[in-house]
C-alpha positions in Angstrom: 24.7 60.9 -7.6 27.5 62.6 -9.2 27.4 65.5 -6.8 27.1 63.4 -3.7 29.5 63.6 -0.8 31.9 60.8 -0.3 32.0 61.0 3.5 32.4 63.2 6.5 35.2 63.3 9.1 34.6 63.2 12.9 36.8 66.2 13.6 35.3 69.0 15.7 33.7 71.8 13.8 36.3 74.4 12.5 34.5 77.6 13.3 37.2 79.6 11.6 35.9 78.2 8.3 32.6 79.8 8.9 30.8 76.5 8.7 27.1 76.6 8.7 25.5 76.0 12.1 23.8 72.8 11.0 22.5 72.0 14.4 21.0 75.5 14.9 22.6 76.1 18.4 24.4 79.3 17.7 22.3 81.2 20.3 23.5 78.8 23.0 27.1 79.1 22.1 27.0 82.9 21.9 25.3 83.1 25.3 27.9 80.8 26.8 30.7 82.9 25.3 29.3 86.1 26.8 28.9 84.4 30.2 32.5 83.1 30.2 33.8 86.5 29.2 31.9 88.5 31.8 31.3 86.1 34.8 32.9 86.8 38.2 36.0 84.9 38.9 37.0 82.3 40.0 34.5 80.0 38.3 34.5 76.5 37.0 32.1 75.3 34.3 31.3 71.8 33.1 30.3 71.3 29.5 28.2 68.1 29.8 26.8 65.7 27.2 27.0 62.1 26.1 29.6 60.7 23.7 29.5 62.5 20.4 27.2 65.3 21.2 29.7 68.0 20.4 31.5 69.0 23.6 34.8 69.5 21.9 33.2 71.6 19.2 31.8 73.9 21.9 35.2 74.3 23.5 36.7 74.9 20.0 34.1 77.7 19.4 34.9 79.3 22.8 38.6 79.1 22.2 38.2 80.8 18.8 35.9 83.6 19.9 37.5 84.4 23.2 40.9 84.3 21.5 39.8 87.4 19.6 39.2 89.2 22.8 42.2 91.4 23.8 41.3 91.0 27.5 41.3 87.3 27.6 44.1 84.7 27.7 43.2 81.1 26.8 44.9 77.8 27.5 43.8 74.4 26.0 44.6 71.1 27.6 43.6 67.8 26.0 43.7 65.1 28.7 43.2 62.3 26.1 46.4 63.2 24.3 48.5 63.2 27.4 46.9 60.0 28.7 48.4 58.0 25.9 51.8 56.2 26.1 51.4 55.9 29.9 51.6 59.6 30.3 48.3 59.5 32.1 50.0 58.6 35.4 51.3 62.1 35.5 48.5 64.1 34.0 48.7 66.7 36.8 52.3 67.4 35.9 51.5 67.5 32.1 48.7 70.0 32.9 51.1 72.3 34.8 53.6 72.0 31.9 50.9 73.2 29.5 50.0 76.1 31.7 53.6 77.0 32.1 54.2 77.2 28.3 51.0 79.1 27.8 51.7 81.9 30.3 55.5 81.7 29.9 56.2 81.5 33.5 59.1 79.2 34.4 58.1 79.2 38.1 55.2 76.8 37.2 57.8 74.2 36.3 59.1 74.3 39.8 55.5 74.2 41.1 55.0 71.1 38.9 58.0 69.3 40.5 56.7 70.2 43.9 53.3 68.7 43.0 54.9 65.5 41.8 56.8 65.1 45.1 53.7 65.9 47.0 51.6 63.4 45.2 54.2 60.7 45.6 54.5 61.3 49.3 52.0 62.8 51.7 49.5 63.2 48.9 48.8 59.6 48.3 45.1 60.1 49.2 45.1 63.1 46.9 45.8 61.2 43.6 45.8 57.6 44.7 43.1 55.1 45.3 41.3 54.6 48.5 39.2 51.5 49.0 37.0 49.9 51.6 35.8 53.1 53.1 32.8 52.9 55.5 29.8 55.0 54.5 30.2 57.1 57.5 33.7 58.1 56.4 32.8 59.3 52.9 32.3 63.0 53.7 35.5 62.9 55.8 37.5 61.4 52.9 36.1 63.7 50.3 36.7 66.8 52.5 40.3 65.7 53.2 40.9 65.5 49.5 39.9 69.1 49.1 40.9 70.7 52.4 43.9 68.7 53.4 43.7 69.7 57.0 46.5 67.4 58.0 50.2 67.4 57.5 50.2 68.8 53.9 48.3 72.1 54.5 51.4 74.3 54.3 52.5 72.6 51.1 49.2 73.0 49.4 48.9 76.6 50.5 52.3 77.4 49.1 51.4 75.6 45.9 48.1 77.5 45.5 49.7 80.9 46.2 52.5 80.2 43.7 50.0 79.5 41.0 47.9 82.5 41.8 50.9 84.8 41.6 52.0 83.3 38.3 48.6 84.0 36.8 48.5 87.6 38.1 52.0 88.3 36.7 51.3 86.8 33.3 48.0 88.7 32.9 49.6 92.0 34.0 52.4 91.5 31.6 50.0 90.8 28.7 47.5 93.5 29.8 44.7 91.0 30.1 41.9 90.6 32.6 41.3 86.9 32.8 42.7 83.5 32.0 40.2 80.9 30.6 41.5 77.3 30.9 39.9 74.6 28.7 40.2 71.0 29.8 38.9 68.6 27.2 38.1 64.9 26.9 38.0 64.2 30.6 35.2 61.7 30.0 37.4 59.7 27.6 39.7 58.8 30.5 39.2 55.9 32.9 36.7 57.3 35.3 39.0 57.0 38.4 41.8 58.8 36.5 39.4 61.6 35.6 38.5 61.9 39.3 42.2 62.1 40.3 42.7 64.9 37.8 39.7 66.8 39.0 41.0 66.6 42.5 44.2 68.2 41.3 42.3 70.8 39.4 40.5 71.8 42.5 43.8 73.4 43.7 43.5 75.9 40.8 39.8 76.5 40.3 39.5 79.0 43.1 42.2 81.3 41.8 41.1 84.9 41.0 40.9 85.9 37.3 40.6 82.2 36.3 37.7 80.5 34.5 37.9 76.8 34.0 35.8 75.2 31.2 35.9 71.4 31.4 34.3 68.9 29.1 33.0 66.1 31.3 29.7 64.4 31.9 28.3 63.9 35.4 27.9 60.2 34.9 31.6 59.8 34.5 32.1 61.6 37.9 29.7 59.2 39.5 31.5 56.2 38.1 34.9 57.6 39.0 34.0 58.4 42.6 32.6 54.9 43.1 35.6 53.2 41.5 38.1 55.2 43.6 36.5 55.2 47.0 33.6 52.8 47.4 31.1 51.2 45.0 28.3 51.8 47.4 28.6 55.6 47.6 25.1 57.0 47.0 24.4 59.5 44.3 24.0 62.3 46.8 27.7 61.9 47.8 28.8 61.8 44.2 26.8 65.0 43.5 28.6 66.6 46.5 31.9 65.7 45.0 30.8 67.2 41.6 29.5 70.4 43.2 32.7 71.1 45.1 34.6 71.3 41.8 32.0 72.6 39.4 30.0 75.8 40.0 28.0 75.8 36.8 26.9 73.2 34.3 26.2 73.7 30.6 24.5 70.6 29.1 24.7 70.2 25.4 21.2 71.2 24.0 20.8 68.0 22.1 17.0 68.1 22.2 17.1 71.4 20.3 19.4 70.1 17.5 18.0 70.6 14.1 18.1 67.0 12.8 16.0 67.7 9.8 18.5 70.4 8.6 21.4 68.1 9.2 19.8 65.3 7.1 18.8 67.7 4.3 22.4 69.1 4.1 24.2 65.8 4.0 21.6 63.8 1.9 21.0 66.5 -0.6 21.3 65.0 -4.1 21.4 61.5 -2.7 17.9 61.0 -1.2 14.8 62.6 -2.8 13.1 65.4 -0.8 9.8 63.5 -0.7 11.4 60.9 1.7 12.9 63.4 4.2 10.0 63.4 6.6 10.0 59.6 7.0 13.9 59.4 7.1 14.0 62.2 9.7 11.4 60.6 11.9 13.0 57.2 11.8 16.5 58.6 12.4 15.2 60.4 15.6 13.6 57.1 16.8 16.8 55.1 16.3 20.1 57.0 16.6 18.5 60.2 18.0 20.3 63.5 17.5 23.9 62.5 18.3 26.1 64.1 15.6 28.9 61.6 15.9 26.5 58.6 15.5 25.0 60.4 12.6 28.3 60.9 10.9 29.3 57.2 11.4 26.1 56.1 9.9 26.4 58.6 7.0 29.8 57.3 6.0 28.4 53.7 6.0 25.5 54.9 3.8 27.7 56.7 1.3 30.1 53.7 1.1 27.3 51.3 0.2 25.8 53.8 -2.3 29.2 54.0 -3.9 29.3 50.2 -4.3 25.9 49.9 -5.8 25.5 53.1 -7.8 27.6 51.7 -10.7 25.1 48.9 -11.1 22.2 51.3 -11.0 20.4 48.9 -8.6 19.4 51.5 -6.0 16.2 53.3 -6.7 15.3 56.6 -5.0 13.1 54.9 -2.3 15.8 52.2 -1.8 18.4 54.8 -1.0 16.1 56.3 1.7 15.3 52.8 3.0 19.0 51.9 3.0 19.7 54.9 5.2 17.0 53.7 7.6 18.5 50.2 7.7 21.8 51.7 8.7 20.1 53.7 11.4 19.1 50.4 12.9 22.6 49.0 12.5 24.2 51.9 14.3 21.7 52.2 17.1 21.1 48.5 18.1 23.4 45.7 16.9 21.1 43.1 18.5 18.0 44.4 16.7 19.9 44.6 13.5 21.0 41.0 13.9 17.5 39.9 14.6 16.3 41.6 11.4 19.0 39.7 9.5 18.1 36.3 10.9 15.7 33.6 10.0 14.2 34.1 13.4 12.5 37.3 12.3 11.0 36.4 8.9 8.2 33.9 8.5 8.0 31.2 5.8 5.8 33.4 3.7 8.3 36.3 3.8 6.3 38.2 6.5 8.1 39.6 9.5 7.2 37.8 12.8 7.9 40.7 15.1 6.5 44.1 14.2 3.7 46.5 15.1 2.4 48.6 18.0 1.1 45.5 19.9 4.6 44.0 20.1 5.3 42.2 23.3 8.6 42.7 25.2 8.5 39.1 26.3 8.3 38.0 22.6 11.3 40.1 21.7 13.3 38.8 24.7 12.5 35.2 23.7 13.7 35.8 20.1 16.9 37.4 21.3 17.6 34.5 23.6 17.3 32.2 20.6 19.5 34.4 18.5 22.1 35.2 21.2 22.3 32.2 23.5 25.8 33.2 24.6 24.4 36.4 26.2 22.7 34.5 29.0 20.4 37.1 30.5 19.1 39.6 28.0 19.7 43.2 29.1 16.3 44.9 29.6 17.6 48.1 27.8 18.3 46.0 24.8 14.7 44.8 24.7 13.3 48.3 25.2 15.4 49.6 22.3 14.5 46.7 20.1 10.8 47.2 20.8 11.0 50.9 19.9 12.7 50.1 16.6 10.5 47.2 15.6 7.4 49.2 16.4 8.5 52.0 14.1 9.7 49.6 11.4 6.4 49.0 9.6 5.5 52.7 9.6 8.9 53.5 8.0 8.3 50.9 5.3 4.9 52.3 4.5 6.2 55.9 4.5 8.9 55.0 2.0 7.1 52.5 -0.3 3.5 53.4 0.2 2.7 49.8 0.9 3.7 48.3 4.2 4.0 44.6 3.1 5.9 45.4 0.0 8.1 47.9 1.8 9.1 45.4 4.6 9.9 42.7 2.0 12.1 45.2 0.1 13.8 46.2 3.3 14.9 42.6 3.9 17.1 42.7 0.9 18.5 46.1 1.8 19.3 44.8 5.3 21.5 42.2 3.6 23.2 44.8 1.5 24.0 47.0 4.5 25.6 44.1 6.4 29.0 44.9 4.9 29.4 47.9 7.3 28.3 46.0 10.5 30.9 46.2 13.2 30.1 42.8 14.6 29.3 39.6 12.7 25.6 39.0 12.9 24.1 35.6 13.3 22.8 34.2 10.0 23.6 37.4 8.2 23.8 37.7 4.5 27.3 36.5 3.5 27.9 34.0 6.3 24.4 32.7 6.7 23.9 29.1 7.3 21.3 27.6 5.0 18.1 26.7 6.9 17.6 23.0 7.4 14.5 21.3 6.2 13.0 18.1 7.6 11.8 15.8 4.9 10.7 12.7 6.8 9.4 11.9 10.3 8.8 8.7 12.3 6.3 8.9 15.1 6.2 5.8 17.4 7.4 3.7 14.5 5.0 5.2 11.8 6.9 7.0 9.1 5.7 9.8 6.8 7.2 12.2 4.2 6.8 15.9 5.0 7.3 19.0 2.8 8.8 21.2 5.5 10.0 21.5 9.1 6.9 23.4 10.0 4.8 20.5 8.7 6.9 18.1 10.8 6.2 20.1 13.9 2.5 20.3 13.2 2.1 16.6 12.6 4.2 15.7 15.6 2.1 17.9 17.9 -1.2 16.8 16.3 -0.4 13.1 16.6 0.5 13.1 20.3 -2.1 15.6 21.4 -4.8 13.5 19.8 -4.2 10.7 22.3 -6.7 10.5 25.1 -4.2 9.9 27.9 -2.2 13.1 27.7 -3.4 14.1 31.2 -3.6 17.9 31.0 -6.4 20.3 30.6 -6.2 22.8 27.7 -5.3 25.6 30.1 -2.5 23.5 31.7 -1.1 22.5 28.3 -1.0 26.1 27.1 0.8 27.1 30.3 3.4 24.3 30.0 3.9 24.6 26.2 4.1 28.3 25.1 4.0 27.2 21.5 0.3 26.6 22.0 -2.4 29.3 22.4 -6.0 30.1 21.8 -6.9 31.8 18.6 -6.1 35.5 18.6 -4.2 35.5 21.9 -0.8 35.9 20.4 -1.5 37.0 16.8 0.7 40.1 17.2 3.4 38.4 19.3 6.0 35.8 18.8 4.3 33.9 16.0 2.5 35.1 12.9 1.8 31.7 11.4 -0.6 29.3 13.1 -2.1 25.9 12.6 -5.2 24.6 14.3 -5.0 21.6 16.5 -7.9 19.9 18.2 -7.3 19.0 21.8 -9.7 18.0 24.6 -12.7 19.1 22.5 -11.3 22.5 22.0 -9.5 24.2 19.1 -5.9 25.2 20.0 -3.4 27.0 17.8 0.1 25.9 17.2 2.5 28.8 16.5 5.1 28.1 13.9 8.5 29.8 14.3 10.8 30.3 11.2 13.8 28.7 12.9 14.3 25.0 12.5 16.3 24.9 15.8 13.4 26.5 17.6 11.0 23.9 16.2 13.3 21.1 17.4 13.3 22.6 20.9 9.5 22.8 20.8 9.3 19.1 20.0 11.8 18.4 22.8 9.5 20.2 25.2 6.6 18.1 24.1 8.5 14.9 24.5 9.7 15.9 28.0 6.3 17.0 29.1 4.6 13.8 28.0 7.4 11.5 29.1 7.8 10.0 25.6 10.5 7.4 24.9 13.7 8.6 23.2 12.8 7.0 19.9 9.1 8.1 19.9 9.9 11.0 17.6 12.5 11.0 14.9 13.1 13.6 12.3 15.3 13.3 9.2 16.8 15.7 6.7 17.2 13.3 3.7 19.1 10.3 5.2 20.5 12.2 8.2 18.7 12.0 11.5 18.4 15.5 13.0 16.1 14.8 16.0 16.9 13.6 18.5 20.5 14.4 17.7 22.3 11.1 17.1 
């Protein structure tokens, strides 16, 4: 551990330091550089990709490489920097100021003042917000933004010609052939602000000798167009807007990133080589190949290792397992919270939700119990949780060689990893509320001592279902009380612990949740279904009555 890294920054790659191409995408970058250098002008290119996939690093690479070319002049404009401190309202003017300084042409300052006057007056539609537009008017509005066939045509034409002349003069003076303008972080702006800036940039993107390279994702354009004009605009209209500004898209080749190489580089000396295949597979199944997400998780991992390495309490397989626990923490907070809670682990220490036969309905039910404030559970949340929980046992077996032992060890490591969680997780390690335990029950005036809440639930159900006047068939009862099932029907679902109950001449199975609160709700369902009196069932924790709540 003495040679381990202590963290990694989230700064874009500094290509001038000759950093190793850890993601193995140099051929894509070199091809894009050659294209930008030799393509016909004017041209505008969108570098697309999700948050953290490396768009700024691509622009940095192009800036560095094209900056070495004697025939190319480059300009870099970071929209995020100028959007701070309320400067975002005049991004178009800030953009012109940056261009003016880069090509040393004072005339652009005058053009900038003209643009500000234009935007404040006749150009309200150009940079302002239009709402309540009928669907039939969408094309007309979008075209008016670009063509301005009304009262401002002369102003726009003069503005465009002035910029084109400034570019020609600057390139001739420097004996260069083309101007490459990089516009970064457009997708970090509010979508409607990004759209307004794109509308302004449209004035420049058709100027000869200019190539625009803009870091923006198509989804941001869709959101921005809908925010600014009408929330009902179809995708085809949003795509039309995008295509009128962008002639070529370069999507970050995330699917070709060398995740295994990245893991080997950053975990060398910290995680043993034998665990790399399992760690790489689980990383791909959770956080994927997003470099920024990987760096965030890596810093969490190295921090926790730093805390525990002095105690010597982390064995080699535990370091690898801890890394995988943090993959879950960084990819799905809800699943991570589920794994930390009593809802997930049975009374014998076995996980309740795991395996390839896992039901989405079971996961959703567990999450409703764990996150009641969420209301409706997002389907995407359930899909992500199912993928993680399906892979969880295989990861445990791959690292520990024994699935059961591995998952029990992972429970402790999940607790250790909670110190880097962004949000407080229900029933997590440090702030966990000790589980309650029912010790005595009274059923229709008959009292009995019980060793656990599970036994209280079982005895309550067994007592009332043994009566002849319940009035439901087994099928009807199973439908109305999901806690009941037939043997084998839900063995891989919500419950992993069952007790047999005889009902109507048939053996039914009562599923036992690990949560005391869930068990109380299950008794409440039984009382409501059978129309029992309020004092027919009473549960106590010591001398305190806990059901029904006093």
